[in-house]
LUMLUMTI-271626 format. One line per 4 residues: their letters; for each residue y, x, z of C-alpha. Coordinates in steps of 0.02 Angstrom, whole numbers. Example, Ala and Ser with C-alpha at 12.3 -4.5 7.8 and 13.67 -1.06 7.14 Angstrom:
AS	-225,615,390  -53,684,357;
END
This chain:
XXXX	3,6,-13  168,54,-22  310,60,114  480,82,43;
XXXX	589,85,206  772,99,236  908,119,321  1079,-12,370;
XXXX	1179,117,480  1031,245,532  974,359,450  792,334,405;
XXXX	688,533,482  515,589,451  475,543,637  534,330,585;
XXXX	431,347,419  259,401,499  290,279,620  283,160,491;
XXXX	172,191,390  54,227,525  73,50,616  110,-27,444;
XXXX	-94,39,408  -217,-66,506  -120,-236,406  -156,-122,234;
XXXX	-345,-129,305  -334,-302,335  -236,-377,197  -314,-230,29;
XXXX	-197,-365,-83  -52,-308,-29  48,-206,-158  212,-173,-75;
XXXX	317,-180,65  481,-151,98  548,-103,278  738,-121,304;
XXXX	802,-33,481  940,-108,535  1059,-18,694  1207,-152,779;
XXXX	1280,-135,949  1116,-96,1084  1001,-177,967  883,-109,840;
XXXX	816,-202,711  655,-220,565  664,-328,438  503,-345,331;
XXXX	465,-411,142  304,-425,49  214,-535,-71  57,-593,-37;
XXXX	-33,-738,-135  137,-764,-256  226,-829,-73  339,-694,-20;
XXXX	326,-667,174  464,-603,281  497,-577,465  637,-488,590;
XXXX	600,-386,732  731,-323,847  734,-250,1006  830,-119,1123;
XXXX	685,28,1092  662,46,892  472,67,919  464,-56,1012;
XXXX	546,-162,896  436,-86,719  285,-111,846  332,-325,855;
XXXX	357,-315,662  164,-276,627  124,-415,768  243,-518,670;
XXXX	217,-482,501  -13,-498,539  41,-635,611  112,-723,447;
XXXX	-30,-686,344  -140,-744,431  -52,-911,420  -14,-876,248;
XXXX	-218,-838,226  -247,-977,308  -139,-1129,179  -226,-1028,46;
XXXX	-417,-1046,114  -399,-1219,190  -325,-1260,-23  -506,-1206,-76;
XXXX	-601,-1347,-15  -644,-1504,-94  -556,-1654,-3  -675,-1793,20;
XXXX	-585,-1928,-79  -631,-2113,-34  -690,-2199,-206  -629,-2367,-239;
XXXX	-700,-2530,-316  -681,-2606,-477  -638,-2778,-363  -499,-2684,-259;
XXX	-420,-2574,-405  -402,-2770,-512  -363,-2865,-385;
END
């Protein structure tokens, strides 16, 4: 999975990119059909914010997490991304099942 990391009001160091890559490897192992992930790190006054956007099964999945500590925010974003992807996967598998249809009798249809 290709991870694109960008920063807003922060310089993305090699240590930050290593942590993000190692944390999101688990997501890539659970969802091998993911091709790319875009991560934006934003620093506001005493708040670190992580936004992650990906495309899973032709649907855009976006999450955001914020915390005082950057590494806690990264961990929270990984948990939220896994939860969002599991939810999307559940919706897709629910749509694959054949729904039971009640047969209409001819008397009801003609009335």
